[in-house]
C-alpha positions in Angstrom: -10.4 25.8 32.7 -10.6 22.2 31.5 -13.4 23.0 29.1 -11.4 25.9 27.6 -8.3 23.6 27.2 -10.4 20.9 25.5 -11.9 23.5 23.1 -8.5 24.8 22.1 -7.2 21.3 21.5 -10.3 20.4 19.4 -9.8 23.5 17.2 -6.1 22.9 16.8 -6.7 19.5 15.2 -9.0 20.9 12.5 -7.3 21.6 9.2 -8.1 25.2 8.0 -7.5 24.1 4.4 -10.0 21.2 4.6 -12.5 21.2 1.7 -15.8 19.2 1.9 -15.7 16.1 -0.4 -17.9 16.4 -3.5 -20.6 13.8 -3.7 -22.6 13.3 -6.9 -25.3 10.8 -7.8 -23.8 8.7 -10.5 -26.8 6.4 -11.2 -30.1 5.4 -9.8 -31.9 2.5 -11.3 -34.6 0.0 -10.4 -33.5 -3.6 -10.0 -35.4 -6.7 -11.1 -37.5 -7.8 -8.1 -39.4 -11.0 -7.2 -42.4 -9.3 -5.6 -44.3 -6.1 -6.0 -42.0 -4.0 -3.8 -39.2 -2.5 -5.9 -35.5 -2.4 -5.0 -32.9 0.0 -6.3 -29.2 0.3 -6.9 -27.7 3.7 -6.1 -24.2 4.7 -7.2 -22.4 7.7 -5.6 -19.2 9.2 -6.8 -17.1 10.7 -4.0 -14.3 13.1 -4.8 -11.7 14.0 -2.2 -10.2 17.4 -2.9 -7.8 17.1 0.1 -4.3 15.7 0.5 -5.3 13.6 3.4 -7.3 10.3 2.9 -10.5 9.8 4.8 -12.6 6.8 5.8 -16.2 7.2 5.0 -17.8 6.2 8.3 -21.3 5.9 7.1 -24.2 7.1 5.1 -27.8 7.9 6.0 -30.1 8.3 3.0 -33.8 8.8 2.0 -35.4 8.1 -1.4 -38.7 9.5 -2.4 -40.5 8.4 -5.5 -43.4 10.2 -7.0 -43.6 12.1 -3.6 -43.7 8.9 -1.5 -40.8 8.4 0.9 -40.2 4.8 0.1 -36.7 4.1 1.3 -34.8 5.1 4.4 -31.5 3.4 4.8 -28.0 3.5 6.2 -24.7 2.1 5.0 -21.2 1.5 6.4 -18.0 -0.4 5.7 -16.9 1.7 2.7 -13.4 2.0 1.2 -10.9 4.7 2.2 -11.0 7.6 -0.2 -7.4 8.5 -0.8 -6.2 12.1 -1.1 -6.8 13.8 -4.4 -8.8 10.8 -5.7 -12.3 9.6 -6.2 -14.3 6.5 -5.4 -17.6 5.1 -6.5 -19.7 3.3 -4.0 -22.9 1.4 -4.5 -25.9 1.1 -2.2 -28.7 -1.4 -2.6 -32.1 -0.5 -1.1 -35.5 -2.1 -0.9 -38.6 0.0 -0.5 -40.6 0.3 2.8 -43.5 -2.2 2.5 -46.3 0.2 3.3 -44.9 3.2 1.4 -44.1 0.9 -1.5 -47.6 -0.4 -1.5 -49.0 3.1 -1.6 -46.6 3.9 -4.5 -47.7 0.8 -6.4 -51.4 1.7 -5.9 -50.7 5.2 -7.2 -48.9 3.7 -10.2 -51.9 1.5 -11.0 -54.1 4.6 -11.1 -51.7 6.4 -13.5 -49.2 4.0 -15.0 -45.9 5.3 -16.3 -42.5 3.9 -17.3 -40.7 7.0 -16.0 -40.9 8.0 -12.4 -39.5 11.0 -10.5 -37.2 10.5 -7.5 -35.5 12.6 -4.9 -32.4 11.3 -3.1 -31.1 12.9 0.1 -28.0 11.7 2.0 -25.7 12.6 4.8 -22.2 11.2 4.5 -20.2 11.0 7.7 -16.5 11.5 6.8 -15.3 11.3 10.4 -14.0 14.0 12.6 -15.7 16.9 14.3 -18.5 18.3 12.2 -17.2 16.7 9.0 -20.3 15.5 7.2 -21.5 16.2 3.7 -25.1 16.5 2.6 -26.5 16.0 -0.9 -29.9 16.3 -2.4 -30.6 15.4 -6.0 -33.7 15.0 -8.1 -34.2 13.1 -11.3 -36.1 10.4 -13.2 -35.7 6.7 -13.7 -37.2 4.1 -15.9 -38.9 1.0 -14.6 -37.2 -1.1 -17.3 -33.8 -0.6 -15.4 -32.1 1.8 -17.8 -30.0 4.5 -16.0 -31.7 7.6 -14.7 -31.0 11.2 -15.6 -30.6 13.6 -12.6 -32.6 16.8 -13.1 
């Protein structure tokens, strides 16, 4: 009986008109680095199509470059996304030392100024089952110019 009551209360708090936020990769670029391991700046645009504001609780993300999974990261402490508005957030990530070294070795074998990437993320927007997943592919330039998603 308690479980049934809890289930009804949980469902009653969910908004039937709730729409998932739209998340797009705004930019992905290499940052100047001191060593051989690259670091990156990732900008995400988050659009809230709902009347209610939400606090982005956190992000879990993975970046693969040229097929190498070089970055796994998390982020938190983001601004509130007001209802019917959008926010741009920035993430800064450094490559995994060993995966980055494998990438650098592959780049030495076949040098290129343009590299392919794949960005995957799960955004926790709070509440029961309210997370948004994105997956985007594109290319970026080693000279730091903005990338172009595929």
